[in-house]
Legacy VTK file of the C-alpha trace (Angstrom):
# vtk DataFile Version 3.0
C-alpha trace
ASCII
DATASET POLYDATA
POINTS 234 float
-42.822 -8.505 -20.128
-45.510 -7.811 -22.986
-49.019 -7.696 -23.687
-51.098 -9.811 -26.343
-54.417 -8.257 -27.520
-57.131 -10.825 -27.228
-57.979 -13.379 -24.365
-56.099 -16.556 -26.261
-56.699 -20.043 -24.406
-54.072 -19.899 -21.629
-53.702 -23.991 -21.487
-53.231 -24.112 -25.364
-49.480 -24.414 -26.837
-48.865 -20.717 -27.691
-45.671 -20.329 -29.710
-44.404 -17.298 -27.826
-41.107 -15.331 -29.291
-38.491 -14.610 -26.899
-35.069 -13.481 -27.247
-32.177 -16.068 -27.414
-32.135 -17.046 -23.631
-35.225 -16.027 -22.316
-38.168 -18.211 -21.769
-41.973 -18.120 -20.583
-42.479 -17.722 -16.839
-46.026 -16.613 -16.479
-49.119 -16.101 -18.765
-52.432 -14.708 -17.339
-55.392 -12.418 -18.836
-55.679 -8.940 -17.642
-57.623 -5.773 -19.229
-55.547 -2.607 -20.490
-57.295 -0.680 -17.795
-55.829 -2.833 -15.148
-52.968 -2.574 -12.741
-50.322 -5.140 -12.428
-48.912 -6.108 -9.076
-44.935 -7.095 -9.245
-44.113 -9.130 -5.965
-40.607 -9.683 -5.144
-38.593 -11.673 -2.601
-37.763 -8.725 -0.325
-41.417 -7.977 0.287
-41.511 -5.259 -1.830
-44.545 -5.004 -4.471
-44.126 -2.619 -7.360
-47.307 -1.878 -9.805
-47.264 -1.492 -13.785
-50.288 0.166 -15.810
-51.453 -2.908 -17.904
-51.815 -0.054 -20.690
-48.314 0.728 -20.797
-47.079 -2.848 -21.450
-44.773 -3.085 -24.649
-46.978 -5.028 -27.747
-46.380 -8.617 -28.613
-45.020 -7.850 -31.855
-41.453 -7.266 -30.224
-39.654 -9.486 -27.482
-40.868 -7.302 -24.714
-38.873 -5.250 -22.402
-37.331 -6.094 -19.250
-39.143 -5.354 -15.844
-36.250 -3.265 -14.629
-37.119 -0.528 -17.280
-40.056 -0.023 -15.884
-39.784 -0.035 -11.837
-36.848 -0.075 -9.753
-36.373 -3.269 -8.671
-33.029 -3.899 -6.646
-30.115 -6.238 -7.805
-30.586 -9.635 -6.788
-33.759 -9.154 -5.625
-36.032 -12.105 -7.298
-39.765 -11.465 -8.686
-42.167 -14.227 -7.440
-44.916 -13.576 -9.285
-47.132 -10.954 -11.206
-51.312 -10.479 -10.964
-53.683 -7.998 -11.892
-55.468 -6.155 -9.457
-58.956 -7.189 -8.796
-61.534 -4.827 -7.000
-61.808 -6.121 -3.445
-59.080 -8.745 -3.960
-56.935 -9.965 -1.343
-53.812 -11.930 -0.919
-52.046 -14.241 1.466
-48.535 -13.318 2.079
-46.071 -15.968 3.747
-42.442 -15.516 4.388
-39.713 -18.288 4.626
-39.868 -18.149 8.441
-43.677 -19.241 8.778
-45.276 -15.811 9.477
-47.893 -14.458 7.208
-50.925 -12.234 6.883
-53.775 -11.570 4.504
-53.790 -8.449 2.548
-56.014 -6.403 0.233
-54.853 -5.625 -3.140
-55.740 -2.089 -2.806
-53.193 -1.425 0.294
-49.943 -2.630 -1.882
-50.370 -0.542 -5.047
-47.416 1.797 -5.456
-47.282 5.047 -6.972
-43.330 5.678 -7.387
-40.920 3.256 -9.227
-39.501 2.465 -6.147
-42.597 0.199 -5.166
-44.173 -0.033 -1.643
-42.616 -2.063 1.406
-45.249 -4.519 2.291
-43.836 -7.985 4.127
-41.492 -7.101 7.166
-38.851 -9.444 7.058
-36.191 -10.871 9.376
-32.223 -11.139 8.026
-31.978 -13.473 5.866
-35.625 -14.337 5.519
-37.749 -13.860 2.042
-41.184 -13.576 1.046
-42.359 -17.059 -0.190
-45.769 -17.019 -0.753
-48.236 -14.307 -2.446
-51.676 -16.137 -3.209
-54.803 -14.891 -4.031
-57.393 -15.182 -1.215
-61.126 -15.131 -1.255
-62.578 -12.082 -0.326
-64.443 -10.826 2.777
-67.591 -13.607 3.099
-70.814 -11.785 4.355
-72.137 -15.264 4.475
-71.205 -16.832 8.055
-71.513 -20.268 6.650
-68.946 -19.382 3.624
-66.686 -18.079 6.051
-66.340 -20.934 8.070
-65.794 -23.086 5.004
-62.828 -20.846 4.245
-59.331 -22.688 5.106
-55.399 -22.206 4.723
-53.160 -25.410 4.361
-49.373 -24.881 5.052
-46.590 -26.685 4.309
-43.149 -26.199 5.134
-39.703 -27.573 3.649
-39.774 -30.573 6.410
-42.991 -31.833 4.512
-44.989 -31.372 7.383
-48.605 -29.913 6.814
-51.002 -27.655 8.978
-54.354 -26.801 8.096
-56.646 -24.084 10.024
-59.434 -21.735 9.713
-58.745 -18.616 7.513
-60.123 -16.668 10.051
-57.544 -17.125 12.194
-55.161 -14.980 10.412
-55.433 -11.105 10.291
-55.754 -8.770 7.325
-53.381 -6.235 7.646
-51.824 -3.379 5.274
-48.252 -4.417 6.068
-45.674 -6.058 8.515
-45.089 -9.643 9.572
-48.045 -11.086 10.619
-48.759 -14.267 12.831
-47.238 -17.331 12.758
-48.705 -19.577 10.424
-46.685 -22.815 11.204
-43.739 -23.830 13.547
-40.531 -25.601 12.712
-37.890 -27.300 14.052
-35.822 -27.039 11.088
-36.156 -25.432 7.638
-38.963 -23.135 6.804
-42.317 -22.455 4.987
-42.250 -23.800 1.525
-46.143 -23.065 0.461
-49.673 -22.078 1.469
-52.972 -21.702 -0.337
-56.495 -20.953 0.749
-59.082 -23.178 -0.177
-62.839 -24.577 1.081
-63.048 -27.212 3.574
-66.351 -28.700 1.584
-64.264 -29.032 -1.703
-60.978 -30.654 -0.234
-57.408 -29.967 -0.612
-56.207 -30.446 -4.019
-52.772 -30.295 -5.260
-51.196 -31.116 -8.639
-49.231 -34.394 -9.249
-45.665 -35.010 -10.336
-44.955 -35.172 -13.827
-46.020 -33.912 -16.918
-49.716 -35.586 -16.473
-50.908 -32.161 -15.137
-53.306 -34.352 -13.236
-54.875 -32.964 -9.865
-55.527 -34.901 -6.661
-58.138 -34.197 -4.036
-57.881 -34.963 -0.432
-61.613 -34.800 1.484
-60.724 -36.669 4.616
-58.556 -33.701 6.348
-58.999 -34.314 10.282
-55.573 -35.359 11.006
-54.108 -32.237 9.933
-56.567 -29.932 11.019
-54.906 -28.059 13.895
-54.582 -24.398 15.494
-52.593 -22.041 13.790
-48.899 -21.817 14.416
-48.758 -26.271 15.117
-45.773 -27.818 13.611
-47.974 -30.638 11.879
-48.243 -33.506 10.390
-46.661 -35.718 7.382
-48.847 -34.981 4.206
-51.008 -37.492 2.597
-49.448 -40.011 0.317
-48.689 -38.577 -2.976
-48.184 -35.464 -2.131
-45.711 -33.901 -4.199
-41.647 -34.151 -3.361
-41.256 -30.146 -4.224
-43.792 -29.192 -1.020
-45.661 -27.453 -3.412
-49.309 -27.433 -4.246
-48.877 -26.373 -7.944
LINES 1 235
234 0 1 2 3 4 5 6 7 8 9 10 11 12 13 14 15 16 17 18 19 20 21 22 23 24 25 26 27 28 29 30 31 32 33 34 35 36 37 38 39 40 41 42 43 44 45 46 47 48 49 50 51 52 53 54 55 56 57 58 59 60 61 62 63 64 65 66 67 68 69 70 71 72 73 74 75 76 77 78 79 80 81 82 83 84 85 86 87 88 89 90 91 92 93 94 95 96 97 98 99 100 101 102 103 104 105 106 107 108 109 110 111 112 113 114 115 116 117 118 119 120 121 122 123 124 125 126 127 128 129 130 131 132 133 134 135 136 137 138 139 140 141 142 143 144 145 146 147 148 149 150 151 152 153 154 155 156 157 158 159 160 161 162 163 164 165 166 167 168 169 170 171 172 173 174 175 176 177 178 179 180 181 182 183 184 185 186 187 188 189 190 191 192 193 194 195 196 197 198 199 200 201 202 203 204 205 206 207 208 209 210 211 212 213 214 215 216 217 218 219 220 221 222 223 224 225 226 227 228 229 230 231 232 233
């Protein structure tokens, strides 16, 4: 990890310097005053001060020099803490919950246990979720889409998911085989969007979602034609 000065265009082809064998995993905008969350597959969250990151002139430093990540524990994603920000957290078993970013900030290198996992399970999804909506109409428009490894899709109101500081959460989708692949929050009035396969970067939006709108915890149905074969929304 390293920090570069200036808010560069993230969509532009930037020639970042890497050590031999390294490659870009993630790039995002942040301020030096931000706290950066590091989410890992065993359900723990770690915190790094953005002002503590090494500069861009070098190759960066391994995250393991700043936080105590257990051997074999995969890093899922990094994201800056935003005031009032929330996340959708979901395990491979299909259970999940909403969580405030401030509630998972860790004060020590060992991080904070947030998602309780059954043996063999892993934290599968860490997605930004909208903040609490004061407007009732907006709140009713907030939905969650969940897709399993079996290519079944379910869509239900975000209000059916509890907000918790830690735990297992509730069943988002039921599986006969496999587990959860991906989940995302979206506005029903805007439709559900996903990135098309290949290098085109095109985005498709489906607005008629009637047949996938079910109660939380349902098995679901096959997604619309053209949904990515990797069962992910991006």
